[in-house]
PAKOL-28983 format. One record per atom (N, C-alpha, C): x, y, z. Coordinates in steps of 0.001 Angstrom, whole numbers, padded with zeros to 6 digits, always signed. Layout:
N
XYZ ...
***
This chain:
87
-145883+012014+169912 -146784+011758+171117 -147478+013121+170681 -148646+012696+171315 -149889+013678+170978 -150644+013360+171867 -151335+014472+172121 -152636+014502+173321 -153727+014770+172944 -154062+013442+173776 -156274+013319+173235 -156112+013899+174545 -157462+014432+174169 -158428+014662+175512 -159817+014474+175430 -159901+013689+176662 -161345+013446+177035 -161942+013847+177393 -163293+014975+177432 -164037+015369+178725 -165396+015144+178830 -165721+014392+179994 -166478+013833+180819 -167455+014696+181415 -169240+014656+181046 -169808+015783+181687 -171106+014553+182219 -172201+015334+183169 -173436+014387+183517 -174602+014791+182517 -175459+014072+181558 -175962+014166+180903 -176986+015313+181420 -177887+016413+180422 -178107+017146+180752 -179412+017413+182043 -180201+015742+181938 -181584+015352+182548 -180724+015557+184163 -179350+015123+184374 -178906+014326+185243 -177982+016199+186428 -179238+015758+187970 -178622+016872+189017 -177014+016505+188982 -177040+017669+189374 -175388+017889+189663 -175508+019044+190824 -175468+018033+192109 -175509+018378+193129 -173872+019392+193374 -172630+019239+192768 -171338+019646+193073 -171827+021279+192133 -172179+020753+191076 -172508+021870+190468 -172938+022990+191073 -174314+022667+191612 -175495+023409+192601 -174333+024520+193748 -173379+023178+194157 -173059+023998+194880 -172115+025108+194855 -171460+024879+193860 -170721+025632+193170 -171341+027023+192842 -171935+026754+192494 -173196+027410+191016 -173652+028808+192672 -173924+027957+194170 -174813+028769+194752 -174021+029588+195840 -171897+029611+195811 -171083+029444+196632 -170681+031178+196007 -170875+031193+194287 -170558+032250+193601 -170870+033526+194138 -171916+033596+194425 -172101+035225+194720 -171827+035560+195597 -171494+034464+197094 -170958+034658+198520 -169511+035403+198006 -169061+034906+197058 -167592+035082+197065 -167290+036277+196058 -168213+036870+195313 -168273+038151+194619 -168762+037842+192854 -168747+036434+192603 -168959+036658+191426 -170172+036142+191078 -171005+037344+190528 -172291+037848+189537 -172650+037327+188674 -173667+037048+187686 -174237+036358+187003 -173366+035108+185696 -173787+034770+187306 -173594+032399+187016 -174705+032817+187277 -175649+031922+186130 -176680+031000+185927 -176983+029935+186671 -175747+028770+186017 -175244+027533+185934 -174009+027281+186055 -173578+026491+186522 -172444+025359+186933 -172934+024113+186518 -172119+023537+186016 -172332+021404+185841 -170693+021460+185748 -170429+020862+186438 -169365+020375+186785 -168324+018968+186039 -167498+018556+186121 -167116+017582+184740 -165768+017055+184830 -165192+016216+184042 -163928+015670+184975 -163394+015340+182977 -161801+015825+183360 -161199+016309+181252 -160265+015049+182201 -159680+014141+181002 -158631+012892+180832 -157979+013504+179752 -156611+013633+180072 -155484+013892+179136 -154526+012863+178988 -154677+012097+177612 -154190+011056+177032 -152854+011240+176466 -151600+010571+176426 -150374+011034+175634 -150409+009832+175050 -150515+010022+173685 -150445+009006+172818 -149352+009002+172199 -148225+007058+171984 -147368+007581+170948 -148255+007374+169699 -146999+007850+169277 -147053+007891+168070 -148835+008270+166667 -148786+008466+165607 -149882+009461+165258 -151156+009150+165785 -152196+009823+165123 -153387+010360+166353 -154377+010087+165028 -154561+008732+164653 -155162+008786+163091 -156620+008347+163340 -157549+008066+162696 -158780+007320+163160 -158952+006433+164044 -157666+005329+163880 -157875+004083+164058 -157714+004526+165695 -156661+005216+165947 -156004+005253+167077 -157514+006041+168060 -158156+006810+167553 -159247+007994+167983 -160667+006851+168295 -160303+005996+167971 -161451+005163+167552 -161075+004294+169104 -160222+003725+169590 -159942+003416+170159 -160169+004076+171585 -159576+005187+171375 -159771+005866+172696 -161351+006606+173274 -162225+006605+171741 -163729+006234+172098 -164541+005800+173126 -163636+004372+172492 -163606+003090+172669 -163836+003027+174297 -162337+002953+174985 -161725+003417+175985 -162844+004449+176759 -162816+004881+176362 -163584+006665+177111 -165138+005495+177561 -166104+004796+176761 -167488+004395+176562 -166809+003606+177581 -166078+002899+177884 -165950+001176+178800 -166040+002127+179947 -164246+002812+180116 -163618+002801+181340 -163841+004167+182217 -163478+005179+181772 -164005+006644+182000 -164952+007620+182249 -166014+006970+181132 -166993+007662+181071 -168453+006862+182114 -169097+007220+182870 -170683+005430+182660 -171873+006343+182018 -171588+005629+180761 -172315+006278+179974 -174299+006262+179912 -174485+005578+181036 -176074+005851+181642 -176118+007083+181464 -175399+008108+182944 -175685+009516+183388 -174458+010164+182409 -173167+009730+182093 -172845+010916+181814 -172355+010350+180096 -171586+011863+179255 -171836+012222+178121 -170784+011923+177781 -169472+012069+176536 -168324+012791+176635 -167954+012872+175264 -166837+013778+174918 -166264+014180+173469 -164738+013972+174074 -164279+013353+172493 -162312+012966+172007 -162448+013802+171546 -160971+014412+171423 -160451+015664+170792 -158964+015535+171440 -157992+015384+169828 -156915+015918+170014 -156572+017929+170172 -155995+017403+171204 -155597+019335+171474 -154825+019497+171175 -154767+020633+169781 -154269+021188+168988 -153127+021839+169866 -153310+022187+170824 -152462+023582+171247 -151250+022728+171967 -151146+021643+172113 -150213+020451+172567 -149228+020052+171258 -150362+019984+170293 -149442+019365+168890 -148719+020947+168129 -149172+022063+168319 -148069+023206+167834 -147074+023412+168996 -146948+022695+170120 -146149+023262+170934 -144921+022228+170911 -144900+021480+169595 -143918+020480+169277 -142642+020529+168586 
***
């Protein structure tokens, strides 16, 4: 079994009110020097069998049609190498 990670982030031109709220709160909490925060989503998918190019293509299709709103979000798909090394 392998783990594939799908990270979903708002496109750079889309305003991120949650990220802005976090960024404004950081100085009050004693964290200085952070100039920007963007919030996103992370999905971890446990995949039965090998993660070959066909499996990654299926997961990209899943991300594009279900996990991300591609009008306002970008996504990346990657195999979690740490999970692979733990086996």
